[in-house]
Residue, then its C-alpha position, 0 to 999 in steps of 0.5 A: m527448500d521444497v516450500v521455496k521451490t514450490n512458491l518460485r514455480q507458482l511465480h514462474g521463477s527458478i532456483e539454482i543451487d551450486t555447492r562446492a566443498s570448502h567454498g560453500t553454497t550459492f543460491i541463484i533465484r530468478l523471477p520473471t520481469s513481470l514481477m516488480v519489487s516495490r517499497g510501500i507503506l503498510l497502512k490500516s483503513a476501516g480495519e483492513e490493511y493496504i500497501l501504498p507504493m512509496e513512489n506515490a507518497r510525497d509525505l506521511v503526516k498526522i494533522p490535527t483534526t482542526a486543520v481539516r476544513s470544508f471548501h465547496h463541499q470538499k475536505v481540504a487541509h493545509v499541510r507544510g505550506h500547501v493546501f491539499p484536497l482530502a479523500s478518505l480511503d474508507e470512502l473511496l472503497d465504500a468501506s464505511e458501509a460494508r464494514p462495521h468497524s470503520t473509522p469514526a468521523i474525523k471530528d471524533q478524533a484528535s488527529v488524522a493520518v494523511a498520506i500526501i499522494h502525487a499521482n500524475e500531475f495531481q496531489y491530494g491527501l489520503i486519510v487513513d486510520q494509521f500508518v503501520t510500517e514500511v515494507e518491501v514487496i514483490i508485486k504481481p500485476l493484476s490480470g483479467e477483469l482485475a487489471n481494469l481496477r484503477l485503485f489497485l496496482g497489483a497483489t502480493i503475498m507477505g512473508d507471513g502468508r497474508l495476501f494484499 
């Protein structure tokens, strides 16, 4: 319980424990509203893991590499009756130059994992290495200089202690 209490204090939350003989124990955990619970898809790109909020993901698909075309120097793909511009998460984060184990070129793969993203009024396909699993996380908004990063919504700590 000390670990739970310590972590709740770090999140500016609290815990109440009410024990009654023959009735059991009730735990009430309170977290500030500045924290939000969100469903997301854990994905891998350039050897790193990220969580993509499900509310922004319209569809998660694997498409054959042959479905990726180039139109005016922009990668595009026809997915479920619509044509979407494609962007690689590796390239958006400049991960391919920074990490030696980055994704090989699309042409070297039989298929690519694409998350169809709906952001504002714009839709596009985000190319990643793989979709891992769906997760529920508590997101803490970024603060200070990090709050200006438009690519990231916030940070979370997974149950196994990993920081995202």
